[in-house]
C-alpha positions in Angstrom: -111.3 31.3 -123.1 -107.9 31.7 -124.5 -106.5 33.4 -121.4 -107.5 31.5 -118.4 -105.7 28.6 -120.0 -102.5 30.3 -120.6 -103.1 31.0 -116.2 -104.6 28.0 -115.6 -101.2 26.2 -116.9 -98.6 29.1 -115.7 -100.4 28.6 -112.2 -100.1 24.9 -112.5 -97.1 25.0 -113.3 -96.2 27.9 -110.3 -97.6 25.3 -107.5 -95.3 22.8 -109.0 -92.1 23.9 -108.2 -90.9 24.0 -104.0 -90.3 27.8 -104.4 -94.1 28.2 -104.1 -94.8 26.5 -100.6 -93.3 27.2 -97.4 -92.3 24.2 -94.7 -93.4 25.2 -91.4 -90.6 25.9 -89.0 -90.8 22.8 -86.5 -91.6 20.6 -89.6 -88.1 18.9 -90.1 -87.8 19.3 -86.4 -90.6 16.6 -85.7 -89.8 14.6 -88.8 -86.8 14.3 -87.0 -88.0 13.6 -84.1 -90.6 10.8 -85.0 -87.7 9.3 -87.3 -85.6 8.9 -83.7 -88.6 7.0 -82.0 -88.3 4.4 -85.2 -92.0 5.3 -86.2 -92.6 5.2 -90.1 -94.0 8.7 -91.7 -96.1 8.7 -94.5 -97.3 12.3 -96.4 -101.4 11.4 -97.4 -102.4 14.4 -99.4 -105.1 15.4 -101.6 -103.1 16.9 -104.2 -101.5 15.0 -107.4 -98.1 14.1 -109.2 -96.5 16.9 -108.4 -96.3 15.8 -104.6 -93.0 14.1 -104.5 -91.5 16.3 -106.1 -92.1 19.3 -104.1 -91.5 17.6 -101.0 -88.5 16.2 -102.5 -87.4 20.5 -102.3 -88.5 21.3 -99.9 -86.7 18.2 -98.0 -89.3 16.0 -97.0 -89.7 13.6 -99.6 -86.3 12.0 -98.0 -87.6 12.1 -94.6 -91.2 9.8 -94.8 -91.7 5.9 -96.1 -93.9 6.6 -97.7 -96.2 9.7 -100.2 -99.9 9.4 -100.7 -102.1 11.7 -103.3 -105.6 11.0 -103.9 -104.8 11.3 -108.0 -102.9 7.7 -108.3 -105.1 6.4 -105.2 -108.7 7.4 -106.9 -109.7 8.0 -103.1 -108.9 11.9 -101.0 -109.4 12.3 -98.1 -111.9 12.3 -95.8 -112.5 8.4 -98.5 -110.9 5.5 -95.6 -109.6 4.3 -98.6 -106.8 7.3 -98.7 -105.7 5.8 -95.3 -105.7 2.3 -95.6 -103.7 3.2 -98.8 -100.8 5.1 -96.1 -101.2 2.5 -93.5 -100.9 -0.2 -96.4 -97.3 2.0 -97.8 -96.2 1.4 -93.8 -96.7 -1.9 -93.1 -98.9 -0.8 -90.4 -102.5 -1.4 -89.0 -104.6 1.1 -88.3 -104.9 0.8 -84.4 -100.8 1.2 -84.5 -101.2 4.7 -86.2 -101.8 8.5 -85.4 -102.5 11.0 -88.4 -102.3 14.7 -87.5 -103.8 17.3 -90.7 -104.8 20.4 -90.5 -108.6 19.7 -91.8 -111.4 19.2 -89.0 -114.0 16.9 -92.0 -110.6 15.9 -94.1 -107.9 14.6 -92.1 -108.9 13.9 -88.2 -112.7 13.1 -89.4 -111.1 11.0 -92.2 -108.8 9.5 -90.3 -111.0 7.9 -87.4 -113.5 7.1 -89.8 -110.3 4.6 -91.3 -110.0 3.1 -88.1 -107.2 5.4 -86.9 -106.3 8.1 -84.1 -105.6 11.3 -85.0 -105.2 15.1 -83.8 -106.2 17.8 -85.5 -103.1 20.5 -87.0 -104.9 23.5 -85.7 -102.4 26.6 -86.2 -104.7 29.7 -85.7 -106.1 28.7 -82.0 -109.5 28.5 -82.5 -111.5 26.7 -79.3 -112.9 23.2 -80.0 -114.9 20.4 -78.9 -112.8 19.6 -75.4 -113.4 16.1 -77.0 -110.6 16.4 -80.3 -106.8 16.3 -79.8 -106.0 19.8 -80.7 -102.0 20.7 -81.2 -101.0 24.4 -82.5 -98.2 23.1 -84.2 -95.8 19.8 -84.7 -94.0 20.5 -81.6 -96.1 19.1 -79.6 -96.6 16.1 -81.4 -94.4 14.3 -78.8 -96.7 14.4 -75.5 -99.3 13.4 -78.0 -97.2 10.7 -79.2 -96.5 9.9 -75.6 -100.2 9.9 -74.5 -101.0 7.6 -76.9 -102.0 4.0 -75.1 
């Protein structure tokens, strides 16, 4: 049991550092483009209090308006409460928001259940149902935003 605790502590600490994570090449560009449009941006994650520090180290936190994580919010995606917490932090309504996420259940369906528009970020290029708006990377986000009524 002692070995498990040591390994767990080491892994927990490792994943608290930005050095353990990688940012997809288009992320900063997409955040800059959204900001140039005057859009408010939140990161919504089923993570814990380490998230803000990680995002700061990856130069993402200064580019967003809010960081919402499940352990602080008391709800995890796909629960609508975490999405509503983000909307409240941004000062926007579900009808005016668009959520982009890489989990079909937690992100796409969770956002829809919160009354938001949603896009599934599916980097593996696997075919999905035609009625699920899907993008392969965040470079495609401008076209989705332009098409949103």
